C-alpha positions in Angstrom: 21.1 -1.4 42.5 23.2 -4.2 40.9 22.0 -6.9 38.9 23.1 -9.2 36.2 22.3 -10.5 32.9 23.7 -13.9 31.7 22.8 -16.9 29.5 23.6 -20.2 30.8 23.0 -23.8 29.5 21.8 -26.8 31.6 25.2 -27.3 33.0 25.6 -23.5 34.0 28.1 -23.2 31.0 28.3 -19.7 29.8 31.2 -19.6 27.5 33.7 -21.3 25.2 37.0 -20.0 24.3 36.1 -16.4 25.3 32.8 -16.3 23.4 29.2 -17.4 23.6 28.8 -21.3 22.6 25.6 -20.4 20.9 24.0 -17.7 18.9 20.5 -17.3 19.3 19.2 -14.2 17.9 16.1 -13.9 20.2 18.5 -14.0 23.3 20.7 -11.4 21.9 17.5 -9.1 21.4 16.7 -9.4 25.3 20.1 -8.7 26.3 20.0 -5.7 24.2 16.6 -4.8 25.6 17.8 -5.2 29.4 21.0 -3.3 28.7 20.1 -0.4 26.3 20.8 3.0 27.9 22.0 1.2 31.0 25.2 1.2 32.9 26.9 -2.2 32.2 29.9 -3.8 33.9 32.3 -6.4 32.6 35.6 -8.0 33.0 38.4 -6.9 30.5 38.2 -10.3 28.4 34.6 -10.3 27.9 34.5 -6.5 26.8 37.5 -7.7 24.3 35.5 -10.5 23.0 32.7 -8.2 21.9 32.2 -8.1 18.2 31.1 -4.4 18.5 31.3 -2.2 21.4 27.6 -2.1 22.5 26.6 1.3 21.3 24.4 3.3 23.8 25.4 1.7 26.8 27.5 3.1 29.5 30.2 0.4 30.0 32.6 0.0 32.7 35.3 -2.4 32.4 37.2 -4.2 35.4 40.6 -4.7 34.7 43.6 -5.1 37.1 46.1 -3.4 34.6 46.6 0.1 35.5 47.6 0.6 31.8 44.3 -0.4 30.3 42.5 2.6 29.1 40.2 1.8 26.2 38.5 4.5 24.4 34.7 5.4 25.7 34.6 3.4 28.6 35.3 3.7 32.3 37.8 1.5 33.8 38.0 0.2 37.3 40.6 -1.6 39.2 38.8 -3.1 42.0 35.6 -5.2 41.3 35.0 -5.4 45.2 35.4 -1.7 45.7 32.9 -1.0 42.5 30.2 -3.4 44.3 30.5 -1.9 47.6 30.3 1.6 46.3 27.4 1.0 44.2 25.1 -1.7 45.9 22.6 0.7 47.2 22.5 3.0 44.2 18.9 3.9 42.8 20.8 3.4 39.3 20.9 0.0 38.1 24.3 -1.5 37.1 24.2 -4.5 35.0 26.8 -7.1 35.5 27.6 -8.9 32.1 30.4 -11.3 32.9 32.8 -13.3 32.6 32.8 -16.0 35.2 35.0 -14.6 37.9 33.2 -11.1 37.7 29.8 -13.0 38.2 31.3 -15.0 41.2 32.2 -12.0 42.9 29.1 -9.9 42.3 26.7 -12.6 42.8 26.0 -12.0 46.4 25.5 -8.1 45.8 23.1 -8.5 42.8 19.2 -7.9 43.9 18.0 -8.6 40.4 18.9 -11.0 37.3 18.2 -11.2 33.8 18.7 -15.1 32.8 18.0 -16.9 29.8 18.2 -20.7 30.5 19.4 -22.3 27.2 17.6 -25.5 26.7 20.4 -27.5 24.9 23.8 -28.4 26.4 26.7 -26.9 24.7 30.5 -27.4 24.7 31.6 -24.8 27.2 35.0 -24.2 29.4 33.3 -21.2 31.6 30.6 -21.6 34.1 28.6 -19.9 36.3 28.7 -22.3 39.2 27.6 -20.0 42.2 24.2 -19.3 40.2 21.5 -21.2 42.2 17.8 -20.6 41.0 16.6 -21.2 44.7 18.2 -18.2 45.8 15.6 -16.1 43.5 12.1 -15.3 43.3 10.8 -15.5 39.3 8.9 -12.2 38.6 8.7 -12.7 34.9 9.0 -15.7 32.5 9.1 -15.7 28.7 9.2 -19.1 26.8 11.2 -19.4 23.6 12.0 -22.6 21.2 15.8 -22.8 22.4 15.3 -21.1 26.1 13.5 -19.8 28.9 13.8 -16.5 29.9 13.5 -15.1 33.5 13.4 -12.1 35.4 14.5 -12.8 39.0 14.4 -11.1 42.3 17.1 -11.9 45.1 15.1 -13.8 48.1 15.3 -12.0 51.3 16.7 -14.8 53.3 19.5 -15.0 50.9 20.5 -11.2 51.5 20.2 -12.0 55.2 22.5 -14.9 55.4 24.9 -14.0 52.9 25.9 -10.8 54.6 25.9 -12.1 58.2 
């Protein structure tokens, strides 16, 4: 199964200069809770922007560069092939960015972990294709600086998207 984890501001902003525009401890703890001991997938820029290399996760990095081989991660060169290969797996793969990865993966994801940041931030990267109307809310937690929701893809989306 493919899912994604993202935090976005009211304008769907997700990044600024290849970093998170905010630092919210509770939101980072939720990300850790949702990805610990799981398979996570991200683009090369997102991977290289991490302050640490995310212990206790099985990381797949998407890179078009055939010579890119960081230690302790799996590298895939075709995101689309990866998505098609794993979309019906019982094992969960959590997409963790960046923007171009989210855009391509969005139609394939059946579950989402989304933190809706309440304040607007200066961003240069967004998740434009995300639409809450495509999802059913299965869990919601309220925090001072954000609202966290777990989502499941609506059936009509899958039907119309893959016709």
